[in-house]
N, C-alpha and C positions, 0 to 999 in steps of 0.2 A: 037859726044857726048863724053865728057870726061870719061875716064875709071871708075872713082869713081862713077859717076852718073849712069853709066850702071850697075855696080856691086850693088850699093845702090838700084836701081830700082829692079834688079833681086832678091836680098835678101829680100827686103820689100815685094815683091809678095810672096815669099816662106814663109815668117814669118808673114803674115797678120793674126793677132789674137788680142783679147783684153788682153791677158796675155802674153805680149811680152817677159819678162824675162824667163818665163818657155818655151816659144816657141824657144828662142835662145838656151837654153840648149838642148831641144829636137832636134833642127836642128843640133847642133854640134854632138850629139850622132848618129843621122841618117846618117850624112855625113862622120863621122869618121869611115871608113870601117876597118881600122887596129886596132881600139880600143886603140889608143895611148892617147886619150883625147885632141888631137889637129887636125887641118885640114891642110893638105898640098895642094900643087898646084893641083895635080891630083884629089884629093878628091873634092876640091872646084870647079874645072872645070867640073867634072862629075855632081855635084849638080846643077850647073848653066845651064846644058844641052844645050838647043837650044838658048842660049842668044847671040850667035855669038862672044863671047869673046874667044881669043886664049890663049894658054898656057903662052906665053910671057907676055901678059897683066895681067893675073891672078897672075903670079909670081911677077910682079912689084907691084901689089896691096898688096900681102902678105908681100913683103919686106918693103913696106911703113908702114904697121900696126903691124909688128912683132917686138914688143918692146924688147923682150929678145933675139932676133937675132938667133933663132933656126931654121929658115926657115919654120915655121908653125904658125898658129894662134891658141892660146888657148882660153878658154872661156872668160877670162878677155879682151884679145885683141879684140875679136869679139864684145863683148859688148861695149868696148870703141869706136870702129869704129861706131857702130850703134847709140850710144849716140851722137857722134860728128856730125852725119849727121841728127840728129833729129828723128831717127827711134825708139828710146827707150824713 
């Protein structure tokens, strides 16, 4: 299965709710362990838990969707990804 489908499925499961935008914000806050307002590779990998994704795949995913090239996903980048895959 393609990495984006695996991450999409894992995030959709974590964010399943009727108020998706609020859930995305709550998800970011709960995953953002250092309080930076962004999600880095280690934080996303920890959030995805038993998904079977390794650090390299998660880093590739972040690199693909990290539009400001800071090595992390901010709220807008996370929402843009979820909108692009039809999750929002």
